[in-house]
C-alpha positions in Angstrom: 46.1 25.4 17.4 46.7 24.0 20.7 44.1 25.8 23.3 45.6 28.2 26.0 43.2 26.4 28.5 42.2 22.8 29.0 39.1 21.9 27.5 36.7 20.3 30.1 36.3 16.4 29.3 32.8 16.4 29.3 32.8 18.8 26.3 34.5 16.3 24.0 33.8 13.1 25.7 30.2 13.0 24.0 27.0 11.6 25.3 25.5 7.9 24.6 22.3 7.4 23.1 20.8 6.2 26.8 22.4 9.4 28.4 20.8 11.7 25.4 17.4 10.1 25.9 17.7 10.8 29.8 18.4 14.4 29.6 15.8 15.0 26.6 13.2 13.4 29.1 13.8 16.4 31.6 12.2 18.8 29.2 8.8 19.7 30.3 7.4 20.0 26.7 8.2 16.9 25.2 6.9 18.2 21.9 9.4 20.7 21.5 11.7 20.5 18.5 15.3 19.2 18.9 17.7 21.4 16.6 21.7 21.0 16.5 24.3 23.8 16.8 27.9 23.9 16.5 28.5 27.4 17.8 26.4 27.6 21.4 23.3 28.1 19.7 24.0 31.2 17.5 22.9 29.1 14.7 21.1 26.1 14.7 19.7 23.2 12.4 16.9 20.8 12.3 17.9 17.0 13.0 16.4 15.3 9.8 17.9 11.7 10.2 19.2 9.6 12.4 22.0 7.5 11.5 24.7 5.1 12.2 28.4 5.4 11.6 30.0 2.0 11.9 29.4 0.3 15.3 30.7 3.2 17.1 28.7 6.1 16.6 25.0 7.4 16.7 24.7 10.2 14.2 22.0 13.3 14.3 22.0 14.5 11.0 20.5 17.9 9.1 19.6 16.9 5.5 18.8 20.6 4.7 21.9 21.6 3.0 22.0 18.4 0.7 18.4 18.6 -0.4 19.0 22.8 -1.1 22.2 21.8 -3.1 22.9 18.4 -4.7 19.4 16.8 -4.4 18.4 20.0 -6.6 20.6 18.9 -9.2 19.5 15.0 -9.0 15.8 15.8 -9.3 16.5 18.1 -12.4 18.2 15.2 -14.1 15.9 12.6 -13.0 13.0 15.0 -14.1 14.6 15.2 -17.7 14.9 11.4 -17.4 11.1 11.2 -16.9 10.4 13.4 -19.7 12.4 11.5 -22.2 11.0 8.4 -21.2 7.5 10.0 -22.1 8.8 11.4 -25.3 9.8 7.6 -26.1 6.2 6.3 -26.2 5.2 9.0 -28.9 8.1 8.4 -31.3 6.5 7.0 -34.4 9.5 6.0 -36.7 12.1 3.4 -35.8 15.0 6.3 -36.5 13.2 8.3 -33.9 12.9 5.7 -31.5 16.6 5.1 -31.6 17.4 8.8 -31.3 15.2 9.0 -28.2 16.7 5.8 -26.8 20.3 7.2 -27.0 19.4 10.3 -25.2 17.6 8.4 -22.5 20.8 6.1 -22.1 23.1 9.1 -21.5 20.8 10.4 -18.8 20.5 7.3 -17.2 24.0 6.8 -17.1 24.4 10.3 -15.6 21.8 9.6 -13.0 23.3 6.1 -12.0 26.9 7.8 -11.7 25.2 10.5 -9.3 23.4 8.0 -7.2 26.8 6.2 -6.9 28.7 9.2 -6.3 
């Protein structure tokens, strides 16, 4: 939808790293937490990570949603794989070992797929 009124250029132009640092230096309390908001401050999130996007952008990212969702599932699968690897050491017969190795391989394959995905 096209806006009825022209959006000021400074709103969509963004800031360079240098401009952002200069503006942050104007805050008296340099230990104040920095957060990011997309709705004029009604909601806000912590800045967890700084990253690069190609050669053009520096990204301020919040990793909270990832760690509350996908990371939880990843850790469940990782912990399951660790439990199987501990059981592997307890296997006494060759048949028990091969059964446990098959389970570990399928979990390891799933974890690898998650990491790539």
